[in-house]
N, C-alpha and C positions, 0 to 999 in steps of 0.2 A: 678432504681427499676424495677423488672420484676414480672409478675404475673404467677401463676400456669397455665400451658397450657395443662394439661392432657385431660380435657373434655370441653374446651371452644370452642366457634365457631370461625371461621377464620375471625374475624372482624379486622379492621386495628389496634386497640390498642392491641388486643390479638396476632396478627401476629407480631407486633413490639416487644412485650414482648418475644415471642418465639425466634425470631431471636437474640435478645440481650443475652438471656440465652445461645443460641448455640454459639454465637460469644465469650462469656466469656469462654466457654468450649474449644474453639480453642486456647486460650492463654495458653501456656505450662509453661512459666517462667515469673515471675513478672506480673502475670495476673491482679492484682488490679491496679497497676500503669499504665499498658498499656490500660486497660479499661477506666480509667479516662482520659487518654491522648486522646483516641478516642472521648470521650464526649466533651473534650475541643476543639478539632478541629471542631466538628460539631456545637458547640454552640458559637464559637467565633464571635465577631462583624464584623470582616473584614478578609482580607487574612492573612495567617500565614506567618510571617516574621522571627520569631526566636522561638526556643524552650523555651527560658526564658519567653517570653510573654505568652505562653500557660500556664505556671505555675501560672499566675495571674488570669486566668479565674475562675469563681466561681465554675464550675463543676469539676475543678481539685483541690482536697482537700489536696494534698501533696506538699512538697516543690520542688524547682527546682533540688535538689540533687537526689530525688527519680525519677524525670522525666528523667534525664540524665542516671541514672542507668537502668531504664526500656528500654531506647533506646539502650544502649550498651549491656545489658545482658538479655534482654527479649527474649522470643521465641514464635513463632506462628506456628501452624500446618496448613500450607497452603493448603494441600489436603482436610482437613476437612472443611476449610473455603470456598473453591471452591464448595464443595458439599452442604454446607449450602446456598450459594448464588443461587444455581440452584433450591432449593426448595421454594424460595420466589415467591409469585404470580407476574408474569411478565406482562407488558403491551402487548397488541396484536392489530393487525390492524383490520379494519372493518370486514374483512372476517374471523377473528379468527386466523390468522397465526402469528407466531413470526417473527419479523423483527430485525435482528442483523446487527450492523454497526461495521466495523473494521477500525482502523486507527492507525497511529504511531506518537503520539505527542512526543515532546522532552522536557526533563527537562534540561535546559541550566545550565551548571556549568563552566563558563569561568575562574573563579578565583580559582577553586579547582584543583590545579596542581598535588596534590598527589592522587587524586581519580582515581581508575583504570578503564580501559575499557571505556574511554570516546571516543566519535565519533564526527566528525564535522557535526553538525546538521544545516539544512537550516533555515534561518530566513527571514521574509518578513515584509515590512512596516517600516523599519528603515531609509529609505531615498528614494528619488526619483530614481526609477529604480535601486535600490541597494539590492542585496540579499547576505549578508555577512554571511557565516557560523560561528557558534560558537561551541566550545566544549561542549558536554553534553551527557546525557543518553537518547536514544530513547526507548520508551515503546510501545509494541504492545498491544492495549486495545480493548476489545470486549464489546459492550454495547447493551442492548435491547432498541429499540426506542419506544417512546410514539406516539400514533396516533395524527393526526391533526398538529397544529402549535406549540405544546408545545416543549420546549427545554429541558425538563427533560429526563434523561436517567437512565437506571438501569445497572450499571457496573457489569459484570459477570466474567471477567478474565483480568489479566494484567501480562505481562512478559517483562523483560528488554532484549533488543537485544545486543548480543555481537558484537565486531567489524567485525567478519567474517560471521555473520549469514545472510542467505538469507531471506528477509522479507516474500516472498510468502510461502516458506517452513515452516517457523516458524508459520505464520498465519494459514496455513492449519493444522498443528499439533494441534494448539490451538482450532480451530473450531471442529476438529474431537473429541478431548477429551471433549469439551463443549457439543457437540450434544449428546455424549454418556451419560453425566451426566444429561442432560435435559430429555432424554428418560427414564433413570433410575428413575428420580424424577416424572415421569408422566406428564411432560410439553408437550410432543408430543407423540401421539399414532397413531396406524395404522388407516388410513382414514382421518387424519387431513391434512390440506394444508401444502405443503412443507415450510420449514423455508427459508425465504428470507435473503440472505447475501448481504449487500450493501458495496461496496468498491470504493475507489477513483481511479484516473488514475495512481497512482503510483504502483498499483499491477499488476502482470501478471495474469489477470483473466482467460485466457484459461488454464493455468497450475493449477490455484487454483481450477477450476471446474473439471479438469482432476483428480486431487488427491482426490477430494471429490465426485467422481462420484457414489460411492456406498452408499452415505448418502442421506436422504430425504431433500436436500437443493437445492435452486436455487441461482445462482450468478448473481448479477446485478451490473455492474461496469461502471464508467464514462470513456469516451474516449476523446482523444484530437481531435481537429478539423482538423488536418492534416493527419489523418490516412487513410489507404487504405485497404479495405476488398475485399473478393472474394465471388461471388455467387456460387451456386452448379454447378457442371459440367453438361453440357447438355447431354441428352441421346445419346448413341452411335448408329449411323446409321448402318444398316446391310451392310456388305461388306467393311467397313472402315478398312484400313490398318494402322499399326503403333500402338504406345503405346497410350492407352486411357488417356485423360486429367483428372487430379484430381481436377482442379479448373476451375470455370467459368469466366465470365467477371468481370472486376474490378468495385468496388464501391468506388469512390474517394470522400471523404468528401468535398473537396474544389472544385469539379466540379459537379454542380447540374444536368448537362445533363447525368451523369452516374447513377443517382439514380433510375430512373424509377418510376412506380406507387407504392405508399406505400401500405403495407398490412393493416395498421390501421391508421386512421387519426381522431383526435379529436380537437375541438375548444372550449376553456373555457375562460370566461371573469374573470379577476382578478381585485381587487380593486386598487392595487398599480402599476401593470405592464401592464395594458391594456389587450388585447386579447393574449392568450397563445395558440399557435399552436403546437400540438404534433403529430409526425408521427413515424411509426415504419416499418421496413423492415424485412422479415422473411428469415431464412436460410442463413445468412451471416457469413463468417468465415475469420479469418486472415490466411495468408499463412506462416506457421511455417518453420523455418530453424534450422539447428544444430548450434545454437549459444546461448549465454546467458544461461538461465536456461535449455534450451533444448540441450545443447552441449553434455551432457553425454548420451542422449537418443540413443538407438540402433534401427537400422532398419528404416522403413518408419514412419514418424511423423503422428500423427492422424489428422483428419479433425475436426476442432473445430466448429461444427454447431449443432443446435438443433431446431426442429420445435417449433413454438409458440402455446401454448394451448389457445384456445378461442380468445377473442379480444386482450389479452396481456396487459401488463402494459406499459404505455408510460409516458414520462416526457418531459417538455420543456427543451431545452439546457440551459446550464449555460450562463451568460452574456458574458463570455470570449470566448465562442465557435464561435459565429457569424453565425452558421448555425444549422439546426435541425439534430442532430446526431441520429443514429438508436438505440434507447433505447428500450429494451424489456427484459423480464425475460428469463433466460437460465436454463432449467431443468437439474438437475444432480441427481435426485432421482432414486431409484431402480424401474425398470419396465417402465422407461420413454424413454429409448433409442430406436430408430427405428431399424428394423431388418437389419442385416448385414450378409455378407458372412462369412463362417467358415474360421478362420485363419486370418481374417482382424483385424487390431487394433481397439479397442473400440472407438467410437466417443466421442469427448469432449463436455461437456455441457456448452459451453460459446459461444453463437451465436453472441453476440454483442460487445465483448470486448476482449482486449488482444493486444499483440505486433504484429504489421504487419511486414512482411518480404519483403515488396516491396522495391527493391533496386533501387536507382537512376541511370540513365544511366551514363556510364563512360564519363568523360570529355575528349575531344580530346587534345592530347598533342600539345603544341605550342612551337615552337623553335624561338628564337630571330633571326631576319635576320642578316646575316653577315654584319659588318660595312665596310666602304670603306678602302681600303689598305692605310696605311700611306705613304705620299710622301717622297722623299729623304731628304728634309730639316727637316721634323718632325722626321724621323728615326735617322738622325745624331744628332739631339738635344737630343733625348732619350739616345743615346749611350754616348754622352759627359756627361750627367747628371749621368749616372751610373758610369762612370770612376771617376768623381769628388767625388761621395759618397764613392767609394772604396779607394780613395787616402786620405780621411780625417783621421786624427789621432783618435784613439778610445777614448771615453769619460769615465771617472771614473777610479779609481785604479784597479778594477777587470778586466775591459776591457784592460787596459794597460798591466797588468801581463799576460793576455791570449795572447795578441799580441806579447809580448816579447818571450813567450814560442814558439809560432809558428815560429818566426824568428830564434830562436836557433835551431830548427829542420831543 
């Protein structure tokens, strides 16, 4: 049931009624059956295990035949549905900014052998130290996060990845289209804090920020504990000869003596995990190389660094990291890039995350030492053994026919 939403206030019930009416308008074929199917999914007592069970839910007033017909022949205007989701009131952080999280969960379909475009998806927790991939469909999902400790999210976009799709490229395209819809819906206006995009370590964060550098977003990505970053290049002294360096000293996560003094340090007491120490370092960047997603880039690769505004955001490392990694926001909005020389490539707005190009030193080649020369008795023994093997009659009918043909020649 939906209420008239022409002149009502934006209260929760009225907003829910407005969205339900808009969602019903997005259904282009078999709209009634699909609408009841969505209500059955939301009002079911447990996880959805089969479509036949959904037909027994009280909110689904049709038979199972109508349900299967709606799934097979129904239609949805996905563009209109995406615009409708962008107009819903979204949760915001304490400072009023939107916080978007990107991830690629997988819908495992190991038994669906006839399903197209399945990909081997990683699975965890199925055994001790066992990560067995299963065929399935990966989906790139973008959600708006609730503040505080709530686990509720507001899904805004979902897209299934094809076997040859690049995750970072697809996610960047999704974010660009989503940010445009949010700006059109009035969710972000000039003067508002930049939208914070949170990603896991599986994303190429420098490239993600490089593609979205013209949007009012900041990229915050998790990093592995074995990464190596670089500091800014030191100022060039007068009279110095040679090519100027593009990178400074190394910042090795596994070597605390290379960290130096942090730019920001906070200590917070937690109820479950004791004291949490968070530190951040400014103007760190990975050393990019022409490989992986940057293999097709022409010319000199950009420097992926960005100064931190104010005290910066910091977060304690994950339990698997084992050391405090440099977590801080990376600005990618318009007007936030530092001044640069004419003709130089634009800087990338990802100061704390991305793939590092630190190459391990080449291992020295080791040759096996020559063994002692065989003595006369051992050499004679090997020669007699070879003669005995050659004098043995061939085994099997095929070998005998082949041997007879050789003798005939």
